[in-house]
PDB file of N, CA, C, O and CB in Angstrom:
ATOM      1  N   ALA A   1      13.167   1.125 -19.409  1.00  0.00           N
ATOM      2  CA  ALA A   1      12.554   2.668 -19.521  1.00  0.00           C
ATOM      3  C   ALA A   1      13.815   3.152 -20.466  1.00  0.00           C
ATOM      4  O   ALA A   1      14.871   3.621 -20.040  1.00  0.00           O
ATOM      5  CB  ALA A   1      12.342   3.704 -17.768  1.00  0.00           C
ATOM      6  N   TYR A   2      13.549   2.984 -21.509  1.00  0.00           N
ATOM      7  CA  TYR A   2      14.728   3.953 -22.585  1.00  0.00           C
ATOM      8  C   TYR A   2      14.435   5.364 -22.877  1.00  0.00           C
ATOM      9  O   TYR A   2      13.342   5.883 -23.105  1.00  0.00           O
ATOM     10  CB  TYR A   2      14.836   3.357 -24.172  1.00  0.00           C
ATOM     11  N   LYS A   3      15.829   5.994 -22.822  1.00  0.00           N
ATOM     12  CA  LYS A   3      15.806   7.241 -22.774  1.00  0.00           C
ATOM     13  C   LYS A   3      14.897   8.376 -22.050  1.00  0.00           C
ATOM     14  O   LYS A   3      14.813   9.585 -22.270  1.00  0.00           O
ATOM     15  CB  LYS A   3      15.792   7.353 -23.784  1.00  0.00           C
ATOM     16  N   ASP A   4      14.222   7.509 -21.072  1.00  0.00           N
ATOM     17  CA  ASP A   4      13.540   8.161 -20.047  1.00  0.00           C
ATOM     18  C   ASP A   4      13.588   8.623 -18.675  1.00  0.00           C
ATOM     19  O   ASP A   4      13.376   7.596 -18.030  1.00  0.00           O
ATOM     20  CB  ASP A   4      12.881   7.707 -20.005  1.00  0.00           C
ATOM     21  N   GLU A   5      13.744   9.578 -17.858  1.00  0.00           N
ATOM     22  CA  GLU A   5      13.548   9.723 -16.721  1.00  0.00           C
ATOM     23  C   GLU A   5      12.991   9.318 -15.561  1.00  0.00           C
ATOM     24  O   GLU A   5      11.877   9.837 -15.505  1.00  0.00           O
ATOM     25  CB  GLU A   5      13.372  10.262 -16.796  1.00  0.00           C
ATOM     26  N   THR A   6      13.257   8.454 -14.318  1.00  0.00           N
ATOM     27  CA  THR A   6      13.050   8.137 -13.949  1.00  0.00           C
ATOM     28  C   THR A   6      11.035   8.531 -13.152  1.00  0.00           C
ATOM     29  O   THR A   6       9.964   7.927 -13.083  1.00  0.00           O
ATOM     30  CB  THR A   6      14.254   8.082 -13.750  1.00  0.00           C
ATOM     31  N   GLY A   7      11.690  10.095 -12.673  1.00  0.00           N
ATOM     32  CA  GLY A   7      10.081  10.528 -12.165  1.00  0.00           C
ATOM     33  C   GLY A   7       8.812  10.143 -12.921  1.00  0.00           C
ATOM     34  O   GLY A   7       7.817   9.543 -12.515  1.00  0.00           O
ATOM     35  N   PRO A   8       9.106  10.652 -14.146  1.00  0.00           N
ATOM     36  CA  PRO A   8       7.748  10.387 -15.314  1.00  0.00           C
ATOM     37  C   PRO A   8       7.335   9.034 -15.617  1.00  0.00           C
ATOM     38  O   PRO A   8       6.159   8.759 -15.851  1.00  0.00           O
ATOM     39  CB  PRO A   8       8.074  10.927 -16.822  1.00  0.00           C
ATOM     40  N   VAL A   9       8.739   7.755 -15.619  1.00  0.00           N
ATOM     41  CA  VAL A   9       8.264   6.501 -15.783  1.00  0.00           C
ATOM     42  C   VAL A   9       7.664   5.811 -14.657  1.00  0.00           C
ATOM     43  O   VAL A   9       7.045   4.776 -14.901  1.00  0.00           O
ATOM     44  CB  VAL A   9       9.206   5.792 -16.238  1.00  0.00           C
ATOM     45  N   ARG A  10       7.752   6.227 -13.449  1.00  0.00           N
ATOM     46  CA  ARG A  10       7.423   5.923 -12.239  1.00  0.00           C
ATOM     47  C   ARG A  10       5.854   6.591 -12.102  1.00  0.00           C
ATOM     48  O   ARG A  10       4.841   5.950 -11.821  1.00  0.00           O
ATOM     49  CB  ARG A  10       8.580   6.471 -11.220  1.00  0.00           C
ATOM     50  N   ALA A  11       5.922   7.809 -12.333  1.00  0.00           N
ATOM     51  CA  ALA A  11       4.479   8.401 -12.759  1.00  0.00           C
ATOM     52  C   ALA A  11       3.703   7.365 -13.353  1.00  0.00           C
ATOM     53  O   ALA A  11       3.201   6.378 -12.816  1.00  0.00           O
ATOM     54  CB  ALA A  11       4.541   9.605 -13.818  1.00  0.00           C
ATOM     55  N   TYR A  12       3.680   7.735 -14.542  1.00  0.00           N
ATOM     56  CA  TYR A  12       3.084   7.166 -15.586  1.00  0.00           C
ATOM     57  C   TYR A  12       2.373   5.667 -15.292  1.00  0.00           C
ATOM     58  O   TYR A  12       1.207   5.368 -15.554  1.00  0.00           O
ATOM     59  CB  TYR A  12       4.138   7.118 -16.623  1.00  0.00           C
ATOM     60  N   LEU A  13       3.426   4.787 -14.660  1.00  0.00           N
ATOM     61  CA  LEU A  13       2.974   3.113 -14.158  1.00  0.00           C
ATOM     62  C   LEU A  13       2.375   3.241 -12.881  1.00  0.00           C
ATOM     63  O   LEU A  13       1.770   2.275 -12.416  1.00  0.00           O
ATOM     64  CB  LEU A  13       4.324   1.932 -13.945  1.00  0.00           C
ATOM     65  N   ALA A  14       2.488   4.620 -12.065  1.00  0.00           N
ATOM     66  CA  ALA A  14       1.645   4.655 -10.508  1.00  0.00           C
ATOM     67  C   ALA A  14       0.540   4.445 -10.934  1.00  0.00           C
ATOM     68  O   ALA A  14      -0.150   3.510 -10.528  1.00  0.00           O
ATOM     69  CB  ALA A  14       1.580   6.001  -9.519  1.00  0.00           C
ATOM     70  N   ASP A  15      -0.027   5.716 -12.309  1.00  0.00           N
ATOM     71  CA  ASP A  15      -1.475   6.019 -12.605  1.00  0.00           C
ATOM     72  C   ASP A  15      -1.756   4.992 -13.668  1.00  0.00           C
ATOM     73  O   ASP A  15      -2.786   5.346 -14.241  1.00  0.00           O
ATOM     74  CB  ASP A  15      -1.780   7.595 -13.115  1.00  0.00           C
ATOM     75  N   LEU A  16      -1.315   3.931 -14.156  1.00  0.00           N
ATOM     76  CA  LEU A  16      -1.708   3.142 -14.553  1.00  0.00           C
ATOM     77  C   LEU A  16      -1.706   2.209 -14.530  1.00  0.00           C
ATOM     78  O   LEU A  16      -2.488   1.670 -15.314  1.00  0.00           O
ATOM     79  CB  LEU A  16      -1.706   3.194 -15.006  1.00  0.00           C
ATOM     80  N   GLY A  17      -0.952   1.409 -13.743  1.00  0.00           N
ATOM     81  CA  GLY A  17      -0.494   0.407 -13.276  1.00  0.00           C
ATOM     82  C   GLY A  17       1.045  -0.412 -14.306  1.00  0.00           C
ATOM     83  O   GLY A  17       1.311  -0.426 -15.507  1.00  0.00           O
ATOM     84  N   ASN A  18       1.652  -0.920 -13.227  1.00  0.00           N
ATOM     85  CA  ASN A  18       2.700  -1.266 -13.473  1.00  0.00           C
ATOM     86  C   ASN A  18       3.234  -2.981 -13.722  1.00  0.00           C
ATOM     87  O   ASN A  18       4.078  -3.461 -12.965  1.00  0.00           O
ATOM     88  CB  ASN A  18       3.203  -0.612 -12.538  1.00  0.00           C
ATOM     89  N   PRO A  19       2.644  -3.779 -14.837  1.00  0.00           N
ATOM     90  CA  PRO A  19       2.549  -4.789 -15.098  1.00  0.00           C
ATOM     91  C   PRO A  19       4.046  -5.553 -14.725  1.00  0.00           C
ATOM     92  O   PRO A  19       3.932  -6.770 -14.578  1.00  0.00           O
ATOM     93  CB  PRO A  19       2.022  -4.743 -16.370  1.00  0.00           C
ATOM     94  N   TYR A  20       5.113  -5.127 -14.593  1.00  0.00           N
ATOM     95  CA  TYR A  20       6.526  -5.645 -14.581  1.00  0.00           C
ATOM     96  C   TYR A  20       6.887  -6.102 -13.050  1.00  0.00           C
ATOM     97  O   TYR A  20       6.301  -5.773 -12.019  1.00  0.00           O
ATOM     98  CB  TYR A  20       7.594  -4.434 -15.135  1.00  0.00           C
ATOM     99  N   ALA A  21       8.192  -7.081 -13.229  1.00  0.00           N
ATOM    100  CA  ALA A  21       8.692  -7.410 -11.712  1.00  0.00           C
ATOM    101  C   ALA A  21       9.731  -6.326 -11.773  1.00  0.00           C
ATOM    102  O   ALA A  21       9.667  -5.494 -10.868  1.00  0.00           O
ATOM    103  CB  ALA A  21       9.360  -9.119 -11.332  1.00  0.00           C
ATOM    104  N   LYS A  22      10.563  -6.199 -12.566  1.00  0.00           N
ATOM    105  CA  LYS A  22      11.433  -4.959 -12.692  1.00  0.00           C
ATOM    106  C   LYS A  22      11.235  -4.062 -13.545  1.00  0.00           C
ATOM    107  O   LYS A  22      10.433  -4.294 -14.449  1.00  0.00           O
ATOM    108  CB  LYS A  22      12.584  -5.186 -12.900  1.00  0.00           C
ATOM    109  N   VAL A  23      11.874  -2.876 -13.486  1.00  0.00           N
ATOM    110  CA  VAL A  23      11.609  -1.895 -14.709  1.00  0.00           C
ATOM    111  C   VAL A  23      13.383  -1.446 -14.577  1.00  0.00           C
ATOM    112  O   VAL A  23      13.850  -1.089 -13.496  1.00  0.00           O
ATOM    113  CB  VAL A  23      10.103  -0.336 -14.392  1.00  0.00           C
ATOM    114  N   GLY A  24      14.150  -1.528 -15.731  1.00  0.00           N
ATOM    115  CA  GLY A  24      15.429  -1.050 -15.647  1.00  0.00           C
ATOM    116  C   GLY A  24      15.421   0.490 -16.532  1.00  0.00           C
ATOM    117  O   GLY A  24      14.830   0.653 -17.600  1.00  0.00           O
ATOM    118  N   PHE A  25      16.110   1.397 -15.907  1.00  0.00           N
ATOM    119  CA  PHE A  25      16.575   2.356 -16.443  1.00  0.00           C
ATOM    120  C   PHE A  25      17.545   2.835 -17.282  1.00  0.00           C
ATOM    121  O   PHE A  25      18.687   2.773 -16.828  1.00  0.00           O
ATOM    122  CB  PHE A  25      16.635   2.718 -15.880  1.00  0.00           C
ATOM    123  N   ASP A  26      17.390   3.373 -18.565  1.00  0.00           N
ATOM    124  CA  ASP A  26      18.547   3.311 -19.577  1.00  0.00           C
ATOM    125  C   ASP A  26      18.759   4.895 -20.160  1.00  0.00           C
ATOM    126  O   ASP A  26      18.884   5.237 -21.336  1.00  0.00           O
ATOM    127  CB  ASP A  26      18.135   2.151 -20.913  1.00  0.00           C
ATOM    128  N   ALA A  27      18.756   5.711 -18.991  1.00  0.00           N
ATOM    129  CA  ALA A  27      18.397   6.845 -19.882  1.00  0.00           C
ATOM    130  C   ALA A  27      19.386   7.500 -20.661  1.00  0.00           C
ATOM    131  O   ALA A  27      19.043   8.323 -21.510  1.00  0.00           O
ATOM    132  CB  ALA A  27      17.833   7.811 -19.177  1.00  0.00           C
ATOM    133  N   ASP A  28      20.811   7.165 -20.422  1.00  0.00           N
ATOM    134  CA  ASP A  28      22.120   7.319 -21.129  1.00  0.00           C
ATOM    135  C   ASP A  28      21.880   5.908 -22.589  1.00  0.00           C
ATOM    136  O   ASP A  28      22.182   6.442 -23.656  1.00  0.00           O
ATOM    137  CB  ASP A  28      23.705   6.958 -19.686  1.00  0.00           C
ATOM    138  N   SER A  29      21.709   5.307 -22.676  1.00  0.00           N
ATOM    139  CA  SER A  29      21.345   4.415 -23.552  1.00  0.00           C
ATOM    140  C   SER A  29      22.248   3.217 -23.833  1.00  0.00           C
ATOM    141  O   SER A  29      22.245   2.295 -24.649  1.00  0.00           O
ATOM    142  CB  SER A  29      21.116   5.076 -24.620  1.00  0.00           C
ATOM    143  N   ARG A  30      23.110   3.654 -22.707  1.00  0.00           N
ATOM    144  CA  ARG A  30      24.430   2.500 -22.677  1.00  0.00           C
ATOM    145  C   ARG A  30      23.825   1.293 -22.789  1.00  0.00           C
ATOM    146  O   ARG A  30      24.626   0.765 -23.561  1.00  0.00           O
ATOM    147  CB  ARG A  30      25.410   2.422 -21.262  1.00  0.00           C
ATOM    148  N   MET A  31      22.988   0.456 -22.584  1.00  0.00           N
ATOM    149  CA  MET A  31      22.603  -1.112 -22.104  1.00  0.00           C
ATOM    150  C   MET A  31      21.632  -1.041 -23.591  1.00  0.00           C
ATOM    151  O   MET A  31      21.421  -2.160 -24.058  1.00  0.00           O
ATOM    152  CB  MET A  31      21.571  -1.435 -20.123  1.00  0.00           C
ATOM    153  N   ALA A  32      21.118  -0.057 -24.258  1.00  0.00           N
ATOM    154  CA  ALA A  32      20.488  -0.413 -25.400  1.00  0.00           C
ATOM    155  C   ALA A  32      22.183  -0.521 -26.510  1.00  0.00           C
ATOM    156  O   ALA A  32      22.568  -1.555 -27.056  1.00  0.00           O
ATOM    157  CB  ALA A  32      19.055   0.981 -25.840  1.00  0.00           C
ATOM    158  N   LEU A  33      22.726   0.509 -26.556  1.00  0.00           N
ATOM    159  CA  LEU A  33      23.919   0.270 -27.167  1.00  0.00           C
ATOM    160  C   LEU A  33      24.496  -1.462 -27.330  1.00  0.00           C
ATOM    161  O   LEU A  33      24.792  -2.297 -28.185  1.00  0.00           O
ATOM    162  CB  LEU A  33      24.877   1.163 -26.303  1.00  0.00           C
ATOM    163  N   GLN A  34      24.403  -1.275 -25.891  1.00  0.00           N
ATOM    164  CA  GLN A  34      24.947  -3.367 -25.807  1.00  0.00           C
ATOM    165  C   GLN A  34      24.208  -4.189 -26.261  1.00  0.00           C
ATOM    166  O   GLN A  34      24.696  -5.149 -26.857  1.00  0.00           O
ATOM    167  CB  GLN A  34      25.062  -4.218 -24.353  1.00  0.00           C
ATOM    168  N   MET A  35      23.069  -4.084 -26.143  1.00  0.00           N
ATOM    169  CA  MET A  35      21.985  -5.165 -26.269  1.00  0.00           C
ATOM    170  C   MET A  35      21.557  -4.873 -28.029  1.00  0.00           C
ATOM    171  O   MET A  35      20.762  -5.678 -28.516  1.00  0.00           O
ATOM    172  CB  MET A  35      20.471  -4.856 -24.935  1.00  0.00           C
ATOM    173  N   GLY A  36      21.994  -3.941 -28.773  1.00  0.00           N
ATOM    174  CA  GLY A  36      21.773  -4.280 -30.289  1.00  0.00           C
ATOM    175  C   GLY A  36      20.238  -3.160 -30.568  1.00  0.00           C
ATOM    176  O   GLY A  36      19.653  -3.258 -31.647  1.00  0.00           O
ATOM    177  N   VAL A  37      19.746  -2.197 -29.535  1.00  0.00           N
ATOM    178  CA  VAL A  37      18.921  -1.715 -29.608  1.00  0.00           C
ATOM    179  C   VAL A  37      18.721  -1.393 -30.787  1.00  0.00           C
ATOM    180  O   VAL A  37      19.757  -0.902 -31.235  1.00  0.00           O
ATOM    181  CB  VAL A  37      18.879  -1.057 -28.914  1.00  0.00           C
ATOM    182  N   ALA A  38      17.460  -1.425 -31.953  1.00  0.00           N
ATOM    183  CA  ALA A  38      17.486  -0.924 -33.142  1.00  0.00           C
ATOM    184  C   ALA A  38      16.590   0.421 -33.328  1.00  0.00           C
ATOM    185  O   ALA A  38      17.092   1.373 -33.925  1.00  0.00           O
ATOM    186  CB  ALA A  38      17.107  -1.990 -33.998  1.00  0.00           C
ATOM    187  N   ALA A  39      15.220   0.505 -32.801  1.00  0.00           N
ATOM    188  CA  ALA A  39      14.343   1.064 -32.432  1.00  0.00           C
ATOM    189  C   ALA A  39      13.496   0.553 -31.954  1.00  0.00           C
ATOM    190  O   ALA A  39      13.484  -0.678 -31.919  1.00  0.00           O
ATOM    191  CB  ALA A  39      14.036   1.595 -33.018  1.00  0.00           C
ATOM    192  N   THR A  40      12.217   1.485 -31.272  1.00  0.00           N
ATOM    193  CA  THR A  40      11.339   1.380 -30.314  1.00  0.00           C
ATOM    194  C   THR A  40      10.060   0.897 -30.881  1.00  0.00           C
ATOM    195  O   THR A  40       9.719   1.577 -31.848  1.00  0.00           O
ATOM    196  CB  THR A  40      11.227   2.586 -29.631  1.00  0.00           C
ATOM    197  N   PRO A  41       9.277  -0.027 -30.597  1.00  0.00           N
ATOM    198  CA  PRO A  41       9.319  -1.063 -29.865  1.00  0.00           C
ATOM    199  C   PRO A  41      10.182  -2.332 -30.126  1.00  0.00           C
ATOM    200  O   PRO A  41      10.347  -2.942 -31.182  1.00  0.00           O
ATOM    201  CB  PRO A  41       8.178  -1.341 -29.800  1.00  0.00           C
ATOM    202  N   GLU A  42      10.710  -2.576 -28.838  1.00  0.00           N
ATOM    203  CA  GLU A  42      11.521  -3.966 -28.533  1.00  0.00           C
ATOM    204  C   GLU A  42      11.263  -4.631 -27.835  1.00  0.00           C
ATOM    205  O   GLU A  42      10.523  -3.917 -27.158  1.00  0.00           O
ATOM    206  CB  GLU A  42      12.569  -4.021 -28.214  1.00  0.00           C
ATOM    207  N   THR A  43      11.263  -5.830 -27.227  1.00  0.00           N
ATOM    208  CA  THR A  43      11.221  -6.519 -26.038  1.00  0.00           C
ATOM    209  C   THR A  43      11.955  -7.302 -25.647  1.00  0.00           C
ATOM    210  O   THR A  43      12.036  -8.328 -26.323  1.00  0.00           O
ATOM    211  CB  THR A  43      10.415  -7.004 -25.888  1.00  0.00           C
ATOM    212  N   PHE A  44      12.811  -7.197 -24.409  1.00  0.00           N
ATOM    213  CA  PHE A  44      13.456  -8.289 -24.524  1.00  0.00           C
ATOM    214  C   PHE A  44      13.360  -8.860 -23.075  1.00  0.00           C
ATOM    215  O   PHE A  44      13.437  -8.090 -22.118  1.00  0.00           O
ATOM    216  CB  PHE A  44      14.833  -8.062 -25.096  1.00  0.00           C
ATOM    217  N   VAL A  45      13.207 -10.091 -22.919  1.00  0.00           N
ATOM    218  CA  VAL A  45      13.631 -11.037 -21.382  1.00  0.00           C
ATOM    219  C   VAL A  45      15.050 -11.460 -21.117  1.00  0.00           C
ATOM    220  O   VAL A  45      15.841 -12.241 -21.645  1.00  0.00           O
ATOM    221  CB  VAL A  45      12.871 -12.550 -21.329  1.00  0.00           C
ATOM    222  N   ILE A  46      15.059 -10.674 -20.134  1.00  0.00           N
ATOM    223  CA  ILE A  46      16.863 -10.963 -19.209  1.00  0.00           C
ATOM    224  C   ILE A  46      16.778 -12.213 -18.207  1.00  0.00           C
ATOM    225  O   ILE A  46      16.021 -12.145 -17.239  1.00  0.00           O
ATOM    226  CB  ILE A  46      17.428  -9.352 -17.896  1.00  0.00           C
ATOM    227  N   GLY A  47      17.430 -13.170 -18.403  1.00  0.00           N
ATOM    228  CA  GLY A  47      17.779 -13.640 -17.381  1.00  0.00           C
ATOM    229  C   GLY A  47      18.188 -13.790 -16.540  1.00  0.00           C
ATOM    230  O   GLY A  47      19.342 -13.548 -16.894  1.00  0.00           O
ATOM    231  N   ALA A  48      18.281 -14.062 -15.377  1.00  0.00           N
ATOM    232  CA  ALA A  48      18.660 -14.059 -14.107  1.00  0.00           C
ATOM    233  C   ALA A  48      20.537 -13.425 -14.116  1.00  0.00           C
ATOM    234  O   ALA A  48      21.102 -12.495 -13.541  1.00  0.00           O
ATOM    235  CB  ALA A  48      18.329 -15.790 -13.517  1.00  0.00           C
ATOM    236  N   ASP A  49      20.899 -14.276 -14.879  1.00  0.00           N
ATOM    237  CA  ASP A  49      22.207 -14.488 -14.904  1.00  0.00           C
ATOM    238  C   ASP A  49      22.891 -13.405 -16.137  1.00  0.00           C
ATOM    239  O   ASP A  49      24.056 -13.437 -16.534  1.00  0.00           O
ATOM    240  CB  ASP A  49      22.412 -16.123 -15.163  1.00  0.00           C
ATOM    241  N   GLY A  50      21.811 -12.468 -16.590  1.00  0.00           N
ATOM    242  CA  GLY A  50      22.151 -11.147 -17.368  1.00  0.00           C
ATOM    243  C   GLY A  50      22.201 -11.707 -19.171  1.00  0.00           C
ATOM    244  O   GLY A  50      22.859 -11.060 -19.986  1.00  0.00           O
ATOM    245  N   SER A  51      21.573 -12.712 -19.497  1.00  0.00           N
ATOM    246  CA  SER A  51      21.304 -13.222 -20.472  1.00  0.00           C
ATOM    247  C   SER A  51      20.256 -12.895 -21.305  1.00  0.00           C
ATOM    248  O   SER A  51      19.127 -13.171 -20.898  1.00  0.00           O
ATOM    249  CB  SER A  51      21.285 -14.153 -20.212  1.00  0.00           C
ATOM    250  N   VAL A  52      20.431 -12.141 -22.842  1.00  0.00           N
ATOM    251  CA  VAL A  52      18.821 -12.180 -23.287  1.00  0.00           C
ATOM    252  C   VAL A  52      18.699 -13.863 -23.798  1.00  0.00           C
ATOM    253  O   VAL A  52      19.475 -14.612 -24.391  1.00  0.00           O
ATOM    254  CB  VAL A  52      18.397 -10.844 -24.841  1.00  0.00           C
ATOM    255  N   LYS A  53      17.158 -14.037 -23.180  1.00  0.00           N
ATOM    256  CA  LYS A  53      16.408 -15.252 -23.307  1.00  0.00           C
ATOM    257  C   LYS A  53      15.267 -14.896 -24.069  1.00  0.00           C
ATOM    258  O   LYS A  53      14.405 -15.769 -23.971  1.00  0.00           O
ATOM    259  CB  LYS A  53      16.033 -15.886 -22.005  1.00  0.00           C
ATOM    260  N   ALA A  54      14.954 -14.005 -24.747  1.00  0.00           N
ATOM    261  CA  ALA A  54      14.131 -13.819 -25.873  1.00  0.00           C
ATOM    262  C   ALA A  54      14.171 -12.326 -26.081  1.00  0.00           C
ATOM    263  O   ALA A  54      14.462 -11.510 -25.207  1.00  0.00           O
ATOM    264  CB  ALA A  54      12.685 -14.395 -25.680  1.00  0.00           C
ATOM    265  N   MET A  55      13.745 -11.965 -27.729  1.00  0.00           N
ATOM    266  CA  MET A  55      14.112 -10.575 -27.699  1.00  0.00           C
ATOM    267  C   MET A  55      13.017 -10.670 -29.276  1.00  0.00           C
ATOM    268  O   MET A  55      12.981 -11.627 -30.050  1.00  0.00           O
ATOM    269  CB  MET A  55      16.188 -10.052 -27.695  1.00  0.00           C
ATOM    270  N   HIS A  56      12.185  -9.316 -29.393  1.00  0.00           N
ATOM    271  CA  HIS A  56      11.396  -9.434 -30.295  1.00  0.00           C
ATOM    272  C   HIS A  56      11.458  -7.658 -31.117  1.00  0.00           C
ATOM    273  O   HIS A  56      11.022  -6.736 -30.428  1.00  0.00           O
ATOM    274  CB  HIS A  56       9.924 -10.052 -29.552  1.00  0.00           C
ATOM    275  N   ARG A  57      11.759  -7.475 -31.904  1.00  0.00           N
ATOM    276  CA  ARG A  57      11.399  -6.019 -32.645  1.00  0.00           C
ATOM    277  C   ARG A  57      10.084  -6.110 -33.608  1.00  0.00           C
ATOM    278  O   ARG A  57       9.909  -6.707 -34.670  1.00  0.00           O
ATOM    279  CB  ARG A  57      12.762  -5.508 -33.682  1.00  0.00           C
ATOM    280  N   GLY A  58       9.039  -5.104 -32.647  1.00  0.00           N
ATOM    281  CA  GLY A  58       8.011  -4.406 -33.351  1.00  0.00           C
ATOM    282  C   GLY A  58       6.580  -4.875 -32.020  1.00  0.00           C
ATOM    283  O   GLY A  58       6.661  -5.371 -30.896  1.00  0.00           O
ATOM    284  N   ALA A  59       5.840  -4.591 -32.540  1.00  0.00           N
ATOM    285  CA  ALA A  59       4.803  -4.630 -31.532  1.00  0.00           C
ATOM    286  C   ALA A  59       4.414  -6.153 -31.248  1.00  0.00           C
ATOM    287  O   ALA A  59       4.339  -7.084 -32.050  1.00  0.00           O
ATOM    288  CB  ALA A  59       3.536  -3.771 -32.024  1.00  0.00           C
ATOM    289  N   LEU A  60       4.162  -6.130 -29.703  1.00  0.00           N
ATOM    290  CA  LEU A  60       3.663  -7.603 -29.642  1.00  0.00           C
ATOM    291  C   LEU A  60       2.486  -7.638 -29.842  1.00  0.00           C
ATOM    292  O   LEU A  60       1.688  -6.709 -29.969  1.00  0.00           O
ATOM    293  CB  LEU A  60       3.843  -8.321 -28.500  1.00  0.00           C
ATOM    294  N   THR A  61       2.245  -9.415 -29.899  1.00  0.00           N
ATOM    295  CA  THR A  61       0.523  -9.821 -30.193  1.00  0.00           C
ATOM    296  C   THR A  61       0.212 -10.756 -29.164  1.00  0.00           C
ATOM    297  O   THR A  61       1.150 -11.209 -28.508  1.00  0.00           O
ATOM    298  CB  THR A  61       0.118 -10.632 -31.781  1.00  0.00           C
ATOM    299  N   PRO A  62      -0.991 -11.129 -28.909  1.00  0.00           N
ATOM    300  CA  PRO A  62      -1.286 -12.186 -28.154  1.00  0.00           C
ATOM    301  C   PRO A  62      -0.319 -13.937 -29.015  1.00  0.00           C
ATOM    302  O   PRO A  62       0.176 -14.901 -28.431  1.00  0.00           O
ATOM    303  CB  PRO A  62      -3.278 -12.117 -28.156  1.00  0.00           C
ATOM    304  N   GLU A  63      -0.379 -13.768 -29.864  1.00  0.00           N
ATOM    305  CA  GLU A  63       0.433 -14.998 -30.674  1.00  0.00           C
ATOM    306  C   GLU A  63       2.353 -14.773 -29.713  1.00  0.00           C
ATOM    307  O   GLU A  63       2.911 -15.525 -28.914  1.00  0.00           O
ATOM    308  CB  GLU A  63       0.437 -14.456 -33.136  1.00  0.00           C
ATOM    309  N   LEU A  64       2.668 -13.843 -30.125  1.00  0.00           N
ATOM    310  CA  LEU A  64       3.989 -13.321 -29.889  1.00  0.00           C
ATOM    311  C   LEU A  64       4.535 -14.046 -28.365  1.00  0.00           C
ATOM    312  O   LEU A  64       5.361 -14.862 -27.958  1.00  0.00           O
ATOM    313  CB  LEU A  64       3.880 -11.534 -29.855  1.00  0.00           C
ATOM    314  N   ILE A  65       3.464 -13.139 -27.863  1.00  0.00           N
ATOM    315  CA  ILE A  65       3.618 -13.743 -25.986  1.00  0.00           C
ATOM    316  C   ILE A  65       3.401 -14.916 -25.792  1.00  0.00           C
ATOM    317  O   ILE A  65       3.938 -15.377 -24.785  1.00  0.00           O
ATOM    318  CB  ILE A  65       2.609 -13.196 -24.841  1.00  0.00           C
ATOM    319  N   THR A  66       2.658 -15.746 -26.534  1.00  0.00           N
ATOM    320  CA  THR A  66       2.365 -16.889 -26.194  1.00  0.00           C
ATOM    321  C   THR A  66       3.622 -17.936 -26.950  1.00  0.00           C
ATOM    322  O   THR A  66       4.057 -18.767 -26.154  1.00  0.00           O
ATOM    323  CB  THR A  66       0.808 -17.091 -26.608  1.00  0.00           C
ATOM    324  N   ASP A  67       4.092 -17.982 -28.013  1.00  0.00           N
ATOM    325  CA  ASP A  67       5.001 -18.559 -28.580  1.00  0.00           C
ATOM    326  C   ASP A  67       6.410 -18.126 -27.839  1.00  0.00           C
ATOM    327  O   ASP A  67       7.227 -18.973 -27.476  1.00  0.00           O
ATOM    328  CB  ASP A  67       4.863 -18.263 -30.006  1.00  0.00           C
ATOM    329  N   LYS A  68       6.614 -16.593 -27.642  1.00  0.00           N
ATOM    330  CA  LYS A  68       7.977 -16.245 -27.361  1.00  0.00           C
ATOM    331  C   LYS A  68       8.068 -16.066 -26.470  1.00  0.00           C
ATOM    332  O   LYS A  68       8.618 -16.977 -25.851  1.00  0.00           O
ATOM    333  CB  LYS A  68       8.551 -15.450 -27.807  1.00  0.00           C
ATOM    334  N   ILE A  69       7.622 -14.751 -25.581  1.00  0.00           N
ATOM    335  CA  ILE A  69       7.918 -14.177 -24.413  1.00  0.00           C
ATOM    336  C   ILE A  69       7.716 -15.356 -23.041  1.00  0.00           C
ATOM    337  O   ILE A  69       8.544 -15.889 -22.303  1.00  0.00           O
ATOM    338  CB  ILE A  69       6.935 -12.840 -24.356  1.00  0.00           C
ATOM    339  N   LEU A  70       6.402 -15.435 -23.117  1.00  0.00           N
ATOM    340  CA  LEU A  70       5.888 -16.887 -21.975  1.00  0.00           C
ATOM    341  C   LEU A  70       6.794 -17.925 -21.964  1.00  0.00           C
ATOM    342  O   LEU A  70       6.877 -18.347 -20.811  1.00  0.00           O
ATOM    343  CB  LEU A  70       4.424 -17.756 -22.410  1.00  0.00           C
ATOM    344  N   PRO A  71       7.697 -18.687 -22.916  1.00  0.00           N
ATOM    345  CA  PRO A  71       8.511 -19.688 -22.511  1.00  0.00           C
ATOM    346  C   PRO A  71       9.922 -19.041 -22.482  1.00  0.00           C
ATOM    347  O   PRO A  71      10.866 -19.631 -21.957  1.00  0.00           O
ATOM    348  CB  PRO A  71       8.380 -20.924 -23.427  1.00  0.00           C
ATOM    349  N   ALA A  72      10.017 -18.127 -22.910  1.00  0.00           N
ATOM    350  CA  ALA A  72      11.431 -17.417 -22.019  1.00  0.00           C
ATOM    351  C   ALA A  72      11.292 -16.616 -20.559  1.00  0.00           C
ATOM    352  O   ALA A  72      12.273 -16.108 -20.014  1.00  0.00           O
ATOM    353  CB  ALA A  72      12.120 -16.171 -23.020  1.00  0.00           C
ATOM    354  N   LEU A  73      10.324 -16.584 -20.155  1.00  0.00           N
ATOM    355  CA  LEU A  73       9.648 -16.268 -18.501  1.00  0.00           C
ATOM    356  C   LEU A  73       9.797 -18.087 -17.804  1.00  0.00           C
ATOM    357  O   LEU A  73      10.039 -18.346 -16.625  1.00  0.00           O
ATOM    358  CB  LEU A  73       7.302 -15.523 -18.627  1.00  0.00           C
ATOM    359  N   ASN A  74       9.605 -18.964 -18.753  1.00  0.00           N
ATOM    360  CA  ASN A  74       9.325 -19.804 -18.039  1.00  0.00           C
ATOM    361  C   ASN A  74       7.930 -20.677 -17.544  1.00  0.00           C
ATOM    362  O   ASN A  74       7.730 -21.752 -16.980  1.00  0.00           O
ATOM    363  CB  ASN A  74       9.800 -19.309 -17.361  1.00  0.00           C
ATOM    364  N   LEU A  75       6.911 -19.331 -18.214  1.00  0.00           N
ATOM    365  CA  LEU A  75       5.646 -19.567 -17.634  1.00  0.00           C
ATOM    366  C   LEU A  75       4.526 -20.240 -18.960  1.00  0.00           C
ATOM    367  O   LEU A  75       3.438 -19.764 -19.285  1.00  0.00           O
ATOM    368  CB  LEU A  75       5.124 -17.981 -16.931  1.00  0.00           C
ATOM    369  N   ARG A  76       5.135 -21.333 -19.482  1.00  0.00           N
ATOM    370  CA  ARG A  76       4.623 -21.511 -20.420  1.00  0.00           C
ATOM    371  C   ARG A  76       5.213 -23.389 -20.373  1.00  0.00           C
ATOM    372  O   ARG A  76       4.897 -24.159 -21.279  1.00  0.00           O
ATOM    373  CB  ARG A  76       5.044 -20.288 -21.601  1.00  0.00           C
TER     374      ARG A  76
END
C-alpha cells in the first residue's frame, strides 16, 4: 500500500476481498524509493530473503501473470 494509510486500505480490502498473503504499508515512500518505484501501477514479487524476484511496471495482463508473476511465486 503505497502512500496510503492503513485504515482505508484495510477497509478497502475487507470490502472487496483481499487476494494477498501479506500487504506491506509504505506511507512515507521509503521502501518505494529503495526499490526504484517510478509510478503506479507497479508489481513486485518479494522473496522470503527480501530480494526482488519479479517486477513489472504497468497494468498486469493474464499473460504477464502466467509468464512472469506465477513463476516468481513458484506457482507455475
